[in-house]
C-alpha positions, 0 to 999 in steps of 0.5 A: 615155833623153834623161836617161840621156845626159845624166847618162852625160856629166855622170858622164864630166865628173865622172871627167875632172875628178876624173882631172886634179885627182887627178893635179894633186895627186899632182904638186903634193903631193909635197914632195921635188920641189922645195924650195920657199921663200917667199924663193927667186928661182928661180920659173918661171912658165908660163902654159897657154891649155889647163888639159888641156897640163898633163896632157900635160907632166906628164913634162916638168915632173916632168923639170925640176924634177928637173934645176933641184932649187931652182926653184918653178915657177908655173903659170898658164891664161888667153887667147892674148891674155890669156897673150901680154899677161903676157909681154910686161909680163914678169910669166910666163917662158912662155906656151903656145898652141894655135897658129894656123899662119897667124899672123905671130909676134910678134918680140919673143918667142921661139917653139916650135912643136910637136905634141902628141898628145891622149893616153889617160887613166885612170880613176881609179876603175874603173881603165878607159882612156877613150880620145879617139873622134877621136884628134887632133895640134894645134899648140902654139906655147912664147912667151917673151919674147927679151931677158929669159929666165932660165935656168930657162926656158932651161933648160924650153925645151931640155927642151921641144926635146929632148922633142918634136924626138925624135918 
């Protein structure tokens, strides 16, 4: 019985990974969405602490690309500490980290705290919804360096605020 549960759990993990990769492939595979040029100065780099937030913000990323068609997105992931270090060094434009509401914010960084909801995933091969057992909401903090924010980063932040202040 233990082996059957283990095999089932591994199958679910593989299915979720497959779904995430499929969504990312669809998102990045459509070359008509954005003009990507190796010498294009318009780039927005965003780092995520958790990769699941990329799929949760998929619609927002698509809206951004439609409003800034000449901009290239560079997406990264890493720890909250690494993201803050990269922001301080000016290597990335924005960072999205899970928020600890009791932590004092860094005064050199601008921030926008918003609430995200775990979403229902779709199991591509079977076309079935995969529902979270314990649907939870969690805070995410969007961070950027105050003194050197690009127009593209400002647009993304406006879209983020408009999408999450309405709810």
